[in-house]
N, C-alpha and C positions, 0 to 999 in steps of 0.2 A: 474633566478634560480641558488644558492648557490651548491656549490662544497661540496658535504658530508663528501668527504675527506680532502680538506685544506680550507672549506667554502670562496670560492674565489665566486666573486658575478658574474665574467662570463663566460659561458658556451656558446658553439655552437651546434646548433639542429646538428644531423648527420643523422639521421633516422626515419623517420615519418609512423608512419601506425592503421587504426583502431584493437581494440583490437577483439577477436576473439568472442566475443557476439557483439560488435559493440555499444557500451556504450560508449565507450571512447577512446581517443589517445595515443597511447604508441610512445613515446618521445624517442630515444635511444641521450644522450647526453655527450660532452665531454668541460672537464674541459679546460681552456685557459692558468690556471696557471701549472698544474703539469700533466694537459696528460690524466686525471683518466677519463672512459667510466661511465658510471650511467646511469638509468632507470627514468623516469618522466610520469606520465600516467593525463591525464590532460580527465575530466568530465564536463557537465554541472551542473548549480547551478540550483535545479528547483525554482521556480517562490514559493515563500511563501504562502500556500495557507490559509482561514485563516476559521474559524470552528463559526458559529452564532449557539448560543447554545440557548436553550426554553425560557433562563430568560434575553435572549438579548447579554449578553456577549459574545464575541469575543473569541477565543482561538487558534493555532496553528494545525491545521492538523497535526496529528500522525500515521503513521500506525500502528502502535503498539498496539493504542487501536482499532482497526478496530480488529485486529488480535487477540487480547484478548477476544473481545466481542462472534467472533469465535470459539475460544475455547472452552469458557464456554458452549455456545449453541450445540457444538459439543463432550461433557463431555459425556464418555461412551457408545460412538459409533464406528463403525467400522470407523476414519477417519486418515488419517496419517498426518505424522506431515507436508507433500509435499503437501496435499491438502488443508488444512488448510492456509499456506502458498499462495498458488498459488491463493484461492479464497478472503486473503486478496490483493493481487497484481492488481485482478480483479477488487474487490473495488476499489483501490487508482487508477488504472486506469481512470475507469467510472468518480471517480469524479475529476479528476484531468481534462480529456479529454472534462471536460463542459467550458474549457476555461475563468473561471470566478476567481478570486481572494479571494471570499468567498461563502461558499456556508452552506444552514445548515444543523445540524443535523439530521432533520427530513430528511433529503435526501440521507445522509450517509447512515441512519436506516433502510430506503424504499431498497438501492440498497444492502444491506448486508443481508436485509430477500429476495431479487428475486435472490441472488447466493445463497446463501441456499437452496432454495426453489427446485435451480435445480438439488441439492445434495444429500439431504438429510430432508425429509418431518419433522421429529420429532425435530431435530436441529432448522428450519424453524419456528416451531410450538412455541417455547425453547424462542427463540430471539424474535420474534413478541408479546410475554407475557409480556417482561420487555418493547421492544422498544413504544406498544403499551399501556401501563401500565394497564394491564387486572384488572380489579377489582371483577370480580366474575366468579364463574367454566363456566357459562354461554356464556360468551365471550371467553374460551377457541372452546368450542363446536362449536362458529359462525366459531371459525377462522376454525379448523379442517372442518366443514363443508364446506366452500368459498374452504378450500385446494383439498375437493374434486370433488367441484365440477366445478374448472376450470382447462383446461386443462395447464400444463409447457408449458413454452416460452421457444423455442429452439433458 
């Protein structure tokens, strides 16, 4: 690790501890040349997750896209940015928890739908209409009827 003050490549770790959220290690270092102390953070690099699109293409998973879809479904609903962030985090956690390097886009969409259904039924129907590609009003009615017949999963 290079010293940020003098650019010396050698430094010594003098203290290591986890961050308060537990997702990184905080390391206090001291430069071997100038003696200045500085802090570095060490985080794991998540495996790259690829999404298999409906047309067969592969593209990297981006939680930003999940969040955008949730935001659109929740527009003009009583939803805070924190709730949307938490839903996107839950979807990402479930998708990455599958322990596979490739996930079908359909699986991500169904995970978003399940998450939205637990929080806001209107947002669920909005998202489902895009994900399921409703072609007529009858499909909307079917989705709402299914929603009222099935209990929410907890």
